[in-house]
C-alpha positions in Angstrom: 27.0 57.3 4.9 28.6 55.8 7.8 30.3 51.9 7.7 27.2 50.5 9.4 24.8 51.8 7.0 26.9 51.0 4.0 27.5 47.4 5.4 23.8 47.0 5.8 23.1 48.1 2.3 25.3 45.7 1.4 24.1 42.6 3.3 20.0 43.7 2.9 20.1 41.7 -0.7 21.8 38.6 0.8 19.4 38.7 4.0 16.3 38.9 1.4 17.7 35.7 -0.4 18.3 33.9 2.9 14.7 34.7 4.0 13.1 33.3 1.0 15.1 30.1 0.7 12.3 28.1 2.8 8.5 28.4 2.2 5.4 26.6 3.0 3.1 25.9 0.5 -0.4 24.5 -0.2 -0.4 22.1 -3.5 -2.7 22.9 -6.3 -1.5 20.3 -8.9 0.4 17.4 -9.6 2.3 15.9 -13.0 3.0 12.5 -11.9 4.2 11.3 -15.4 7.9 12.1 -15.2 10.8 10.3 -13.6 10.7 13.4 -11.0 7.2 14.5 -10.0 6.4 17.9 -10.4 4.2 19.9 -8.4 2.3 23.6 -8.8 2.1 25.4 -5.7 0.9 28.3 -4.1 3.6 30.1 -1.5 2.9 33.9 -0.6 0.1 35.8 -1.6 -0.1 35.7 -5.4 2.5 33.7 -5.7 2.3 30.4 -7.6 5.1 28.3 -8.8 5.1 25.8 -11.6 7.3 22.7 -12.4 8.4 22.4 -8.5 10.3 19.0 -8.4 9.4 17.0 -5.6 12.4 14.7 -4.1 11.1 11.5 -2.6 12.7 9.0 -0.7 14.0 5.9 -2.7 11.1 2.8 -2.6 8.5 5.0 -1.6 6.1 7.4 -3.8 2.6 9.1 -3.4 0.8 11.3 -5.7 -0.8 14.0 -3.0 -4.0 15.4 -3.5 -4.8 19.0 -4.1 -4.7 21.1 -0.5 -1.6 18.9 0.6 0.7 21.0 2.5 4.4 21.4 1.4 7.7 22.7 2.3 9.7 23.9 -0.6 13.4 25.1 -0.8 15.0 27.6 -3.4 18.7 27.0 -3.4 20.4 30.3 -3.4 17.0 32.2 -2.6 16.2 31.8 -6.3 12.6 31.9 -6.4 12.3 30.4 -10.0 14.0 27.1 -8.9 12.1 25.3 -6.3 12.3 22.0 -4.8 9.7 20.5 -2.5 11.4 18.3 0.2 8.4 17.2 2.1 4.7 16.6 1.3 1.8 16.6 4.2 -1.8 16.3 4.3 -3.2 16.8 8.0 -6.6 16.1 6.6 -5.7 12.4 6.3 -2.7 11.6 8.3 -3.1 8.7 10.8 -2.8 10.2 14.4 -2.2 9.1 17.9 0.1 6.2 16.6 2.3 4.9 20.0 6.0 5.8 20.4 7.8 4.0 17.4 4.6 3.4 15.5 4.7 3.6 11.5 2.1 3.8 9.0 1.4 3.6 5.3 -2.0 5.4 4.8 -4.2 7.1 1.8 -7.3 9.6 1.6 -9.6 6.4 1.2 -8.9 5.1 4.8 -6.7 2.1 3.7 -3.5 1.7 5.8 -0.8 -0.4 7.0 0.3 0.2 10.5 3.3 -1.3 12.2 3.4 -0.8 16.1 5.1 -2.9 18.9 1.6 -3.8 20.6 -0.5 -5.2 17.6 2.6 -6.0 15.0 1.4 -5.4 11.5 -2.3 -4.3 10.6 -3.6 -4.0 7.4 -7.1 -2.3 7.0 -8.7 -1.7 3.4 -12.5 -0.8 4.4 -13.5 0.0 1.1 -11.5 -2.3 -1.1 -10.1 -5.9 -1.3 -6.6 -6.9 -0.6 -5.0 -8.2 -3.6 -1.9 -10.5 -3.1 0.0 -11.9 -6.2 3.1 -14.0 -6.3 4.9 -16.2 -9.0 6.1 -18.2 -6.1 4.6 -19.1 -3.0 3.1 -16.9 -0.5 4.2 -17.7 3.0 2.2 -17.4 6.2 4.5 -17.6 9.1 6.7 -20.7 8.6 3.9 -22.4 6.2 3.5 -21.7 2.6 -0.1 -20.7 1.6 -0.4 -24.0 -1.0 0.5 -26.2 1.9 -1.7 -24.6 4.4 -4.8 -24.7 2.3 -3.7 -28.3 1.1 -3.2 -29.5 4.6 -6.5 -27.7 5.6 -8.6 -29.7 3.1 -6.8 -32.9 4.0 -7.9 -32.5 7.8 -11.3 -31.2 6.6 -12.3 -34.2 4.6 -10.5 -36.9 6.7 -12.7 -35.7 9.6 -15.7 -35.9 7.3 -17.3 -39.4 6.3 -20.7 -40.3 4.4 -22.3 -43.3 5.3 -23.9 -45.6 2.8 -21.4 -45.3 0.2 -20.7 -48.3 -1.9 -18.1 -49.5 -4.6 -20.7 -49.4 -7.4 -24.3 -49.0 -7.8 -27.2 -47.0 -9.6 -29.4 -44.5 -8.7 -32.9 -44.6 -10.3 -34.5 -41.3 -10.8 -37.8 -41.5 -12.5 -37.3 -43.3 -15.9 -33.3 -42.3 -15.8 -30.7 -44.5 -14.1 -27.2 -43.3 -13.6 -24.5 -45.3 -12.6 -22.0 -44.1 -10.2 -18.4 -45.7 -9.6 -15.9 -44.8 -6.6 -13.4 -43.2 -9.1 -11.7 -40.5 -6.7 -14.8 -40.4 -4.4 -13.3 -41.2 -1.0 -15.0 -44.1 0.8 -16.0 -44.2 4.6 -12.5 -43.9 6.6 -10.2 -43.5 3.5 -7.8 -40.7 4.3 -7.1 -38.2 1.6 -3.5 -37.9 0.2 -1.4 -35.5 -1.9 -2.9 -37.3 -5.4 -6.3 -35.8 -4.4 -5.2 -32.1 -4.2 -4.2 -29.9 -7.2 -0.7 -29.4 -7.5 -1.2 -25.7 -7.1 -3.0 -23.4 -5.3 -4.4 -20.2 -6.6 -5.8 -17.7 -4.5 -7.7 -14.3 -5.7 
């Protein structure tokens, strides 16, 4: 046996390990109950791997649906220890974003888009958008509490009723109801902060 044949015989196992270090896969199952998400993936024909760790970026996580595509790496070419480094789903991915655009999306049509032309877009076609905070919610340079309170002030201050007296009675059949001004705003009386609640809860 010549030197080249001996060298190829020696290198073949290394070449084979290199060839199988990276593989494309189709997702079949997800275990999302652990600190590291575990996947079951189908790789080559009749090759299914369980317990493949999926490494995700800090601050971002997802539970992909069956049939999503994955890229799996196998350190040292050992097909028993796979690590999923990317999972995508061409069925639901938002397409045709402008250059520099970013989107967060799911399979149900919900998304958040960040683009230079339109700013931030939030779309929830089948569900409500729920925002909960222990402190103020700010819109622009104004908190939501101040925005709602000022809106109600403007609404009530521009709306008046005629014929409202300080005291009086309303006769309805045999019943007589007394009315007093209390916190009722009289004509031309301006609303102030005492007429507003101290907190605004929006949900």
